[in-house]
C-alpha positions as a LaTeX table, in Angstrom:
\begin{tabular}{lrrr}
\hline
Residue & $x$ (\AA) & $y$ (\AA) & $z$ (\AA) \\
\hline
Unk1 & 2.40 & $-18.44$ & $-10.52$ \\
Unk2 & 0.81 & $-15.18$ & $-11.69$ \\
Unk3 & 1.52 & $-12.82$ & $-14.43$ \\
Unk4 & 0.24 & $-9.39$ & $-13.50$ \\
Unk5 & $-2.11$ & $-6.79$ & $-15.38$ \\
Unk6 & 0.32 & $-4.24$ & $-14.96$ \\
Unk7 & 2.86 & $-5.90$ & $-17.52$ \\
Unk8 & 0.61 & $-3.88$ & $-20.04$ \\
Unk9 & 0.81 & $-0.07$ & $-20.20$ \\
Unk10 & $-2.81$ & 0.28 & $-19.98$ \\
Unk11 & $-4.51$ & 1.32 & $-16.59$ \\
Unk12 & $-6.83$ & $-1.24$ & $-15.15$ \\
Unk13 & $-9.35$ & 1.05 & $-13.53$ \\
Unk14 & $-10.90$ & $-1.95$ & $-11.26$ \\
Unk15 & $-7.19$ & $-2.82$ & $-10.06$ \\
Unk16 & $-7.23$ & $-0.72$ & $-6.83$ \\
Unk17 & $-10.74$ & $-1.98$ & $-5.96$ \\
Unk18 & $-9.66$ & $-5.37$ & $-6.33$ \\
Unk19 & $-6.61$ & $-5.07$ & $-4.14$ \\
Unk20 & $-8.80$ & $-3.34$ & $-1.65$ \\
Unk21 & $-11.36$ & $-6.17$ & $-1.63$ \\
Unk22 & $-8.56$ & $-8.68$ & $-1.13$ \\
Unk23 & $-7.09$ & $-6.92$ & 1.85 \\
Unk24 & $-10.63$ & $-6.21$ & 3.59 \\
Unk25 & $-11.32$ & $-9.79$ & 3.40 \\
Unk26 & $-7.79$ & $-10.82$ & 4.79 \\
Unk27 & $-7.71$ & $-7.83$ & 7.48 \\
Unk28 & $-10.83$ & $-7.30$ & 8.82 \\
Unk29 & $-11.40$ & $-10.46$ & 10.44 \\
Unk30 & $-7.78$ & $-10.25$ & 12.20 \\
Unk31 & $-8.57$ & $-6.71$ & 13.24 \\
Unk32 & $-11.57$ & $-8.26$ & 14.99 \\
Unk33 & $-9.84$ & $-11.03$ & 16.66 \\
Unk34 & $-7.20$ & $-9.01$ & 18.32 \\
Unk35 & $-8.06$ & $-7.83$ & 21.72 \\
Unk36 & $-8.48$ & $-3.80$ & 22.62 \\
Unk37 & $-4.65$ & $-4.20$ & 23.89 \\
Unk38 & $-3.33$ & $-4.72$ & 20.44 \\
Unk39 & $-4.40$ & $-1.29$ & 18.94 \\
Unk40 & $-2.12$ & 0.51 & 21.54 \\
Unk41 & 0.95 & $-1.27$ & 20.20 \\
Unk42 & 3.50 & 1.14 & 18.43 \\
Unk43 & 4.09 & 0.55 & 14.87 \\
Unk44 & 7.73 & 0.55 & 13.97 \\
Unk45 & 7.04 & 1.50 & 10.22 \\
Unk46 & 4.66 & 4.60 & 11.40 \\
Unk47 & 7.05 & 6.40 & 14.16 \\
Unk48 & 4.47 & 7.83 & 16.80 \\
Unk49 & 1.35 & 6.21 & 15.71 \\
Unk50 & $-0.33$ & 3.17 & 17.23 \\
Unk51 & $-2.08$ & 0.56 & 15.70 \\
Unk52 & $-5.18$ & 2.26 & 16.21 \\
Unk53 & $-3.79$ & 5.30 & 14.36 \\
Unk54 & $-2.68$ & 3.39 & 11.59 \\
Unk55 & $-6.17$ & 2.33 & 11.08 \\
Unk56 & $-7.97$ & 5.67 & 11.84 \\
Unk57 & $-5.60$ & 7.20 & 9.14 \\
Unk58 & $-6.77$ & 4.38 & 6.93 \\
Unk59 & $-10.33$ & 4.44 & 7.41 \\
Unk60 & $-10.56$ & 8.46 & 7.21 \\
Unk61 & $-8.64$ & 8.55 & 3.77 \\
Unk62 & $-10.66$ & 6.07 & 2.36 \\
Unk63 & $-13.86$ & 7.89 & 3.74 \\
Unk64 & $-12.72$ & 10.89 & 2.23 \\
Unk65 & $-12.40$ & 8.81 & $-1.29$ \\
Unk66 & $-15.87$ & 7.27 & $-0.72$ \\
Unk67 & $-17.23$ & 10.92 & $-0.01$ \\
Unk68 & $-15.13$ & 12.81 & $-2.56$ \\
Unk69 & $-13.82$ & 15.18 & 0.25 \\
Unk70 & $-10.53$ & 16.68 & $-1.23$ \\
Unk71 & $-9.80$ & 20.20 & 0.67 \\
Unk72 & $-6.66$ & 21.95 & 0.72 \\
Unk73 & $-3.55$ & 20.04 & 2.09 \\
Unk74 & $-5.77$ & 16.43 & 2.14 \\
Unk75 & $-3.51$ & 13.43 & 3.26 \\
Unk76 & $-0.85$ & 15.66 & 4.38 \\
Unk77 & 0.60 & 15.00 & 7.97 \\
Unk78 & $-1.34$ & 17.92 & 9.57 \\
Unk79 & $-4.57$ & 16.23 & 7.64 \\
Unk80 & $-3.66$ & 12.91 & 8.70 \\
Unk81 & $-3.25$ & 14.01 & 12.41 \\
Unk82 & $-6.51$ & 15.81 & 12.46 \\
Unk83 & $-8.50$ & 12.67 & 10.78 \\
Unk84 & $-6.95$ & 10.49 & 13.62 \\
Unk85 & $-7.77$ & 13.17 & 16.76 \\
Unk86 & $-11.42$ & 13.05 & 15.15 \\
Unk87 & $-11.43$ & 9.46 & 15.84 \\
Unk88 & $-9.94$ & 9.58 & 19.08 \\
Unk89 & $-13.19$ & 9.33 & 21.21 \\
Unk90 & $-14.36$ & 5.90 & 19.00 \\
Unk91 & $-14.05$ & 2.41 & 20.24 \\
Unk92 & $-11.88$ & 0.15 & 18.21 \\
Unk93 & $-14.67$ & $-1.84$ & 17.03 \\
Unk94 & $-16.17$ & 1.76 & 15.48 \\
Unk95 & $-13.02$ & 2.38 & 13.78 \\
Unk96 & $-12.67$ & $-1.12$ & 11.97 \\
Unk97 & $-16.27$ & $-0.96$ & 10.69 \\
Unk98 & $-15.49$ & 2.43 & 9.17 \\
Unk99 & $-12.05$ & 1.05 & 7.72 \\
Unk100 & $-14.28$ & $-2.30$ & 6.09 \\
Unk101 & $-16.88$ & 0.49 & 4.46 \\
Unk102 & $-14.13$ & 2.34 & 2.73 \\
Unk103 & $-12.15$ & $-0.85$ & 1.75 \\
Unk104 & $-15.53$ & $-1.83$ & 0.26 \\
Unk105 & $-17.04$ & 1.30 & $-1.20$ \\
Unk106 & $-13.76$ & 3.25 & $-2.32$ \\
Unk107 & $-12.62$ & 1.11 & $-5.30$ \\
Unk108 & $-15.61$ & 2.22 & $-7.72$ \\
Unk109 & $-14.71$ & 5.70 & $-6.74$ \\
Unk110 & $-11.19$ & 5.06 & $-7.37$ \\
Unk111 & $-12.02$ & 3.23 & $-10.99$ \\
Unk112 & $-13.77$ & 6.31 & $-12.31$ \\
Unk113 & $-10.99$ & 8.68 & $-11.61$ \\
Unk114 & $-8.21$ & 9.60 & $-13.67$ \\
Unk115 & $-5.72$ & 7.09 & $-11.65$ \\
Unk116 & $-4.44$ & 9.89 & $-9.14$ \\
Unk117 & $-6.21$ & 7.86 & $-6.50$ \\
Unk118 & $-4.68$ & 4.54 & $-7.29$ \\
Unk119 & $-1.92$ & 5.07 & $-4.79$ \\
Unk120 & $-4.35$ & 5.39 & $-1.84$ \\
Unk121 & $-5.27$ & 1.73 & $-2.45$ \\
Unk122 & $-1.52$ & 0.34 & $-2.46$ \\
Unk123 & $-1.11$ & 2.49 & 0.65 \\
Unk124 & $-4.12$ & 1.09 & 2.31 \\
Unk125 & $-2.13$ & $-2.58$ & 1.49 \\
Unk126 & 1.06 & $-1.41$ & 2.41 \\
Unk127 & $-0.36$ & $-0.06$ & 5.91 \\
Unk128 & $-2.10$ & $-3.47$ & 6.34 \\
Unk129 & 1.41 & $-5.27$ & 6.27 \\
Unk130 & 2.60 & $-2.44$ & 8.72 \\
Unk131 & 0.02 & $-3.90$ & 11.36 \\
Unk132 & 0.83 & $-7.22$ & 10.47 \\
Unk133 & 4.26 & $-6.61$ & 11.12 \\
Unk134 & 3.30 & $-5.35$ & 14.88 \\
Unk135 & 1.22 & $-8.13$ & 15.70 \\
Unk136 & 3.85 & $-10.79$ & 14.57 \\
Unk137 & 1.80 & $-12.15$ & 11.68 \\
Unk138 & 3.78 & $-14.11$ & 9.03 \\
Unk139 & 3.77 & $-12.78$ & 5.58 \\
Unk140 & 2.91 & $-9.17$ & 6.41 \\
Unk141 & 3.72 & $-7.79$ & 2.98 \\
Unk142 & 2.54 & $-10.79$ & 0.96 \\
Unk143 & $-0.81$ & $-12.86$ & 0.86 \\
Unk144 & $-3.52$ & $-13.18$ & $-1.65$ \\
Unk145 & $-3.31$ & $-9.40$ & $-2.58$ \\
Unk146 & 0.56 & $-9.41$ & $-3.71$ \\
Unk147 & 0.07 & $-10.04$ & $-7.41$ \\
Unk148 & $-2.53$ & $-7.22$ & $-7.37$ \\
Unk149 & $-0.43$ & $-4.85$ & $-5.04$ \\
Unk150 & 2.57 & $-5.46$ & $-7.61$ \\
Unk151 & 0.62 & $-4.92$ & $-10.81$ \\
Unk152 & $-0.36$ & $-1.39$ & $-8.77$ \\
Unk153 & 2.66 & $-0.45$ & $-8.01$ \\
Unk154 & 4.07 & $-0.64$ & $-11.68$ \\
Unk155 & 0.82 & 1.19 & $-12.77$ \\
Unk156 & 1.86 & 3.96 & $-10.21$ \\
Unk157 & 5.15 & 3.96 & $-10.87$ \\
Unk158 & 4.90 & 4.33 & $-14.59$ \\
Unk159 & 2.26 & 7.07 & $-14.52$ \\
Unk160 & 4.77 & 9.22 & $-12.03$ \\
Unk161 & 7.58 & 8.97 & $-14.27$ \\
Unk162 & 9.51 & 7.14 & $-11.75$ \\
Unk163 & 12.99 & 5.92 & $-11.87$ \\
Unk164 & 13.02 & 2.67 & $-14.36$ \\
Unk165 & 13.37 & $-0.75$ & $-12.88$ \\
Unk166 & 13.31 & $-4.37$ & $-14.23$ \\
Unk167 & 12.36 & $-6.61$ & $-11.57$ \\
Unk168 & 12.46 & $-10.31$ & $-11.89$ \\
Unk169 & 10.54 & $-11.83$ & $-9.10$ \\
Unk170 & 10.18 & $-15.02$ & $-7.49$ \\
Unk171 & 6.58 & $-14.43$ & $-7.33$ \\
Unk172 & 5.91 & $-13.68$ & $-10.80$ \\
Unk173 & 6.44 & $-15.75$ & $-14.37$ \\
Unk174 & 7.65 & $-12.49$ & $-16.33$ \\
Unk175 & 9.94 & $-9.52$ & $-15.19$ \\
Unk176 & 8.12 & $-6.49$ & $-14.13$ \\
Unk177 & 8.82 & $-3.27$ & $-15.50$ \\
Unk178 & 8.36 & $-0.05$ & $-13.27$ \\
Unk179 & 9.03 & 3.54 & $-14.05$ \\
Unk180 & 9.16 & 5.36 & $-16.80$ \\
Unk181 & 10.43 & 3.96 & $-20.10$ \\
Unk182 & 11.65 & 7.10 & $-22.14$ \\
Unk183 & 15.03 & 5.40 & $-22.41$ \\
Unk184 & 16.86 & 8.67 & $-21.29$ \\
Unk185 & 18.22 & 6.32 & $-18.16$ \\
Unk186 & 18.85 & 2.63 & $-18.44$ \\
Unk187 & 16.81 & 0.69 & $-16.14$ \\
Unk188 & 17.98 & $-0.52$ & $-12.74$ \\
Unk189 & 17.49 & $-4.21$ & $-12.03$ \\
Unk190 & 15.91 & $-5.98$ & $-9.07$ \\
Unk191 & 16.19 & $-9.88$ & $-8.12$ \\
Unk192 & 14.35 & $-11.04$ & $-5.29$ \\
Unk193 & 10.72 & $-11.42$ & $-4.21$ \\
Unk194 & 7.74 & $-9.49$ & $-4.61$ \\
Unk195 & 7.64 & $-8.51$ & $-0.92$ \\
Unk196 & 10.79 & $-7.25$ & $-0.31$ \\
Unk197 & 10.45 & $-5.13$ & $-3.47$ \\
Unk198 & 7.18 & $-3.68$ & $-2.38$ \\
Unk199 & 8.82 & $-2.82$ & 1.07 \\
Unk200 & 11.43 & $-0.72$ & $-0.74$ \\
Unk201 & 9.08 & 1.06 & $-2.75$ \\
Unk202 & 7.22 & 1.72 & 0.64 \\
Unk203 & 10.30 & 2.80 & 2.20 \\
Unk204 & 9.59 & 0.55 & 4.85 \\
Unk205 & 12.41 & $-1.39$ & 7.37 \\
Unk206 & 13.72 & $-4.43$ & 5.93 \\
Unk207 & 14.21 & $-6.39$ & 9.02 \\
Unk208 & 13.78 & $-10.22$ & 8.35 \\
Unk209 & 13.26 & $-9.56$ & 4.83 \\
Unk210 & 14.24 & $-11.90$ & 1.94 \\
Unk211 & 17.68 & $-11.62$ & 0.39 \\
Unk212 & 17.87 & $-9.57$ & $-2.67$ \\
Unk213 & 19.93 & $-7.97$ & $-5.66$ \\
Unk214 & 19.64 & $-4.13$ & $-6.67$ \\
Unk215 & 22.25 & $-2.83$ & $-9.36$ \\
Unk216 & 21.91 & 0.53 & $-11.32$ \\
Unk217 & 19.67 & 2.56 & $-8.72$ \\
Unk218 & 19.68 & 3.18 & $-4.85$ \\
Unk219 & 17.40 & 1.61 & $-2.45$ \\
Unk220 & 16.27 & 5.45 & $-1.39$ \\
Unk221 & 15.34 & 6.20 & $-4.91$ \\
Unk222 & 12.63 & 3.62 & $-5.25$ \\
Unk223 & 10.47 & 5.30 & $-2.29$ \\
Unk224 & 7.36 & 6.37 & $-3.69$ \\
Unk225 & 5.83 & 7.88 & $-0.57$ \\
Unk226 & 8.50 & 10.47 & 0.46 \\
Unk227 & 10.33 & 9.97 & 3.99 \\
\hline
\end{tabular}
C-alpha cells in the first residue's frame, strides 16, 4: 500500500508526467492489440463518442500542450469536436501513435506550467479508464497509476478550492484530504476504494463500482469536469 505525495500541500510538478507515463505504458499496448472494429465502439461515459473519438480527443489535447497551442475556447466542446474532425481521415494506428507521443512529451511541459494544466493529465487517465470500460477490461479506473491519479486529484481539488472532503481509502495507508481547507465548511467524508472515488470526481457512471459511504457532501458536488 502506498501513501501519495499529495498528502502534502506542495504541488509536485513531475506528478502529471509520471501519471501519463504509467498510463501510456498500460494503454498503448492494449490499443495496439485491438481490432479496428473495436475503435468504433460507443463509449458510455462520453455520449456520442466512439473509442476512436475519445482517443483522438486525448491525443489532440496532449499535442496542444506539447506544442503550446492554446487559443480562445481551447478544450471547449466545440474545440474538441474540431480536433476530432481534423483526424477523421487518419488511420487508427496514426491516432494511437499521436497519443503515445503526447503521453510521452506532455509531462515536462505540464511540469513547467503553473499547475493549470495538471487536470489535462488526470483527464487523460480518466479517459483511458473510459476506454477500458468499453473494452470490458477489469480494473478500468485502477492499475499502476492509481496512487498518482489520487495524488493529482488532491492537488487539483485543493488548487481549485473545491468542496472539502476527507477520504478513507482502501488503497492508501493515510486519509486523503481533498478540496479547500479554509474551515468555512466542514469536510465531507468518503469511505471506500480509490477507483470509485475517482469515478465520482470525474462524473463517471458507477455501474459495477464497489460499495462506498459518502456523508456531508452530495456526489454531484464532487464532479470536477462538469456535466
